[in-house]
N, C-alpha and C positions, 0 to 999 in steps of 0.2 A: 405270181405268188411271191417271187423275190422282191418285187417292187413294193408289195403290201407289207412284207416283213421289214423292209427298210423304213417305211413310213411308220410302222409300229415301234421299231427301235428308236427312230428319231423322236417319236412322241415320248417315249420313256426318258430319253436323255433331257428333252425340254422340261418334262415334269420334274425331273431330278434337279435340274438347274433352278427351276422356279422354286422348288422346295428349299434348296441349299441357301438361296440368297436371303430369305427371311431368317433362317437359322443363323447365318453369319451376322446379320444385323442384330439379331437377338443376343448373340454372344458378345458383340461389341457393346451393346447397351448394358449388358450385365457386367462387363469387365470393369473392375475398380481401378481408377487411375491412382488412388491413394486412400488413406484412412485418416480420420480425424483423431489427433493425438492430444489435443488441448482445446478446451472450449470454455471461455469465460463470457458471461452475458448471454446474448441471443444471436443466432444465425439461421438463415433459411437456405434451402436448396430448390431451385427451379429445374424440374426434371421433365424431359420429353423422351419417350422410348417407344419401341414398336408395340410393347404390350399395353401401354397407356399413351396413345397419340396426343391426347389433350395435355397441355402443360399442367404439372402438378407443383404446387408450392408447399413444401414439407419442412417441418422444423429439423435443423441439423442438430445431432446429438454426438456426445462423445463416443468414439469408436465407430461411428457410422462410415461405411464405404462412400467415397466420392467417385462417381462414375465419370467416364468420358462424356463431354457435352453438358455436364451439370454446371449450372450457374449458381455460385455461392454469393450470398449477400450477408453482411454482418450488421447488427444493430448498434444502438448507442452504447458507449462505454463497453465495447465487446472486443474479444480477440479470439481467433481460431487459428489452430496450427494443423497443417495437413502434411503427412509424410507421403511423398510420391515415389512409389515403387522402390523404396529403400535407398534412393539415390539423392533426394533433395527434400528439404523442408520448407514449406511455404507458410509464412506467418502473415495473417490477414488482420489488419487493424480495423477499428470501428468505421461504419459507414462506407464500406468497401464493397465492390462488386467485381467478380472474375469468373472466367469460364476456362476450364482445362480441356484441351483437345489433344489428340494424338494422330500423327500421320507418319506411317513407317516407323522409323526410329526416333522421330522428333516429337517431343512434347511441347505444347505451346500453352502459356498462361496468358490469357486475353484479359487485361485489366481495363475496365471501363471507368472506374472511379475509385478514389480512396488511396490507401497506403498499403503496399504489400512488400514484404522482405522475402528474398529467396536465399537460402543458405544450404551448405552441405551438411549432412548429419553430424559430422564432427564438430562443425561450428555450433550447431544447435545443441549438441551434447555439452560442449563447453559452456554455452549460455545457461543451460540447465544446472550445471555444476557450480556456476559462479556464486559465491556467497555474498549475500547482501549484508550480512553481519554475523555476529557470534553471540551466543548465550552467555552472559557474564554473571548472571545471578538466577537461581531458580529455587523457589520455595514452594512446596506443595507439588502439584502435578500440572503438566501442560502436554499437549499433543501438536503434531504438525501434520497437515494434510498435503501430500506432495504428489505432483504430477510431473513426469519427465519423459524424455524420449526413450530412455532405457527401460522405464517402467510406465507405460502409457496409462495403466489402470491406476486410479488414485490409491495412495497408500496412507494409512493412518499410523503414525509412528509416535512413540513417546519422545518428548523433547527432554534433553539432558543438558547439564552443565557443560559449557565449552562447545556445544553442538554448533555447526554452521547453520545459518538460516539462509536458504537460497531464495532467489527471485521467484515469485509466484507461490511461495510457501504460504499456507494458511495456518496461523498460530491460534490455538484455543487454550485458555487456562481453566483449571478446575476449581473446585470449591476451596476457599481459604488459601489461594495461591497467588504467587507473584513471579513474574519473569522479567528480566532486564536484558535488552539486546543492544550491543554496541554496533552501530551503523557506520561502516566506512571510516571509523576513527574521528568522525565529526559530530555524531549525534548519539544520544542514549534514549531508548524507548523503554519505558517502564509499563508493564501490562498487569493490571489487577485481575482479581478473580472473575470468572464467568465473562471473559472478554474474548472477542474474535476479530482478528485482523489479518490482512494480506499485505506484503510489501512487494511492490513492483518498481521497475525502472524503465524509463523511456528517455533516451538522450541523457541530458544532465539532470533530469528530474526523478527523484525517488518519491513514490506515493505510498503512504500508509493508509490503507483502505480499512476503516473501522466499521464493522457491522453491528457490534454490540459491545457493551462493557465500558470500562474506564482505562484510559491510556494517558501517560504523561510523556511528552517529547521535550528534551533539552538539547539545543543545537549550539555548537560552538562556531560562531560565524567565521572566525579567523582560520578555522581548519577546512572551510569549504572552498573549493576552486571557483574561479570566475564563471558565472553562468549556472552553477549548481543551485538546486532548490529542492526543498522537501515539502510536499503537499500532504496535508491531512484531509482525507476525504471521508465523509459520512453519507448516509442515504439522502440527506437533504442539505448538506453544506460542504464547502471546500475552503481550507485555509492554507495560504502560502507561507511557509515558515523559513526565516533566515536569522539565526542568532537570537532565539527566544526560548522561553520555557512556557509551553502550552499544555494545558490539561483538557482532555476531551472526554465527555461522557455521552454515550449513545444508549437510549432506552426506547421502549415502545409504549405509547400511551394511546389507549382506545384504538389500537390497530395502526397508529401513525407513528413514524419515527420522531424522536425528540433528541436534539443535539444541544448539549451545554458546553460552550467553550470558555475557558478561564485562562487569562494571560497573566503570568506572574512577572515576566520581564519582556522587554522588547516591544515590538509593534507588528501586527499582522493585519492583512485584508482578508475578510471573510465573505465569500461568494455564496449565494443561495442556489440550490438545485431544484428543478421541478421534478415531477414524477417520472419523466423519462430520463432523467439524469443530466439534462442540459443546464448550463449556467444561465441564470435569469437575473435581471435587475442590476442595480449598482451595488458595489461591494460596501460592507460595513467595515470601518477601521476600528480595530480593537487595540486599545493602549494598555500599558502595564497596570495591573491591579484593576482590571475590568473583566466582566463576564457577559456573555451573549447567549440567550437561549432561543433556539429555533424549533418551534412546535409545528409538526406536520410540514405543509408547504406554504404556510402563510408567512409573509415577511414580518419579522419582529419589530418592535418599536425602536430598539437600539440597545447598545450596551449599557450596563450599569456599573458603578464603581463598587469595589469591595474593600474592606478594611485589611490592614496587614495582619490582624489576628485571624480573619477569615482565610487569608492566603496561606498563613502558617498552618492552619488546621488542614487545609486541602493538601498542602505539600507533605505533611506528616502522614497522610494516609497512604503515601507511596513509599514510605520508609521500609527498608529491608532490615530486619533486626538480626544481624549476624555478629559473630565474634570478630574482633579487630584483626584484619589480615595485614600482610606487608603492603607497602605502596604498589599501586598497579597502573594499568595502561591508560585509564581515562581520568587520571588526576588532573591533567591539564584542562579537560572539559569542565569538570566541576569547579575547579578553582576560578576559572574565568566566568562561569555562570554566577558564582557567589559574588565576585567583583562587580558584575553587572548589576546584580540584584541590590548590592549595597549602594551603588550609584543611583539607581532608581529610587530606593528608599530615602536616600539623602535629598534627592530632588523634590520628592513628594513631601518630605518633612519640612521643607522651606528653609533649610540651613545649608548654605554653601560651605564647603570645606570640611564637612563631617566625613570621616573615613572610618570604616568598620574596624580597622586594625590600628589606627593612629590616634584616635581621640582619647585624651587623658585629662580628666578634670583638674584644673589647676587650684592648688590649695590657697592661693594668695588672695582670693576674694570670693564673695558669694555669687558673682556673675561672670559668665564667659561669653565673649562676642555679643554682648547686649541682651543675653537670655538668662533667666534665673537658672542657677546650676541644677537644682532639683528637677525642673521641668526638662532641661536639656539632657540630663542623665536618663530620665525615664523615656524620653523619645529615642535615645540611643539604644537603650535596652530593648525596646520594641523592634527597632530595626535589626538589632543583633539576633533576636529570636527568629524573625522572619528569614534572615539570611541563613541561619542555622538550619531551618526547615528546608530551604532550598538546596543546601548542601546534601542533606539526607535524600532528597528527591533524585538528584543526578547520580548519587552513588560514588563516594570518594574512595579511591584506593582499591585494593583487593587484587588477587590473582585473576587476570583476565577481567578486571573491572568489578570484582565483587565489592560491595559498598563497606566503607569505613565510616561510621557515624561519628562526626567530629563536632564538638561543642565550640562554636566560634566566639561565644560570649565569655571571655575570660577576664 
């Protein structure tokens, strides 16, 4: 009888152990290694668990738990950030693949491809708090959509004058509105009504990702450090900018993105993007006073020239009509841009030696440097008007860069 009881007791213990093992495995499967705190673009998770032995490929979403043994894969032009147990932040760039495992007190991030950054929460917090720029002008209304480690859920906040604009912030302007942002002391971004953009940074490259609306970018090349670059990205094009004034308009036509790029000064290369976001084909070179339209994902025929009057009209649409303030922080940017615009205008006008500020008609004769005085004066007035419009575009003077509209044709 005692022997039978022992066998019976042993059977109970064996059954309990057999039951406990799947429960432990189930608990391990359900244990989150971390949570998704940021997601831009697309990502998937390949999950194998005791309740679902066959591998599942699931879309990764904001706030999703990331379990032990999950394989994370990011798509094109994507970024995912995972908070691991409150002790570390993993930032996963595009086309990356990794698996997070745990053994005892050791967590392992197994990276099979791509680019992954590991940081302490304090460092990630500092990155979240890092301002990409500051609001120097605001007319009408604008909002900022902000996601950060201290506030994982997206916040929609009103944008105000002097507000910092952080990396990864999405700016949206309302009806009859205009916002101007000073980026790192080297560039001014002017955002017109009904526009949406996000500013990101990777290494020495700042990217202005425009999904809709009209945006003007004025860059002071001499204020940028070696290797620094600003890219303007739209759904179907990318332009690399250094020391230029570039106007970008993004609309939707028959369900397809349409990008119109207009260059007032400088020179840029424009790359086309396919529907997956990859760069395709050879770049188009855009020179000063040229425009390029990209409809859908069909390569355009090429840039076309615009007149100075057209350039002036475009620049005037980005003018902020404010009272004259004291001189401000971005005076050096606008002055340099006007100087560059004047040089371009002089070159395209075919008269070397013309200067916006130095030309004075000589009263001693009807001709100056081989050209009729009347024709020469008319050409100069046209250039002066164009440069004056460019000055209003970049925003002269003002406390924290609020614009001071100055008439340069005196």
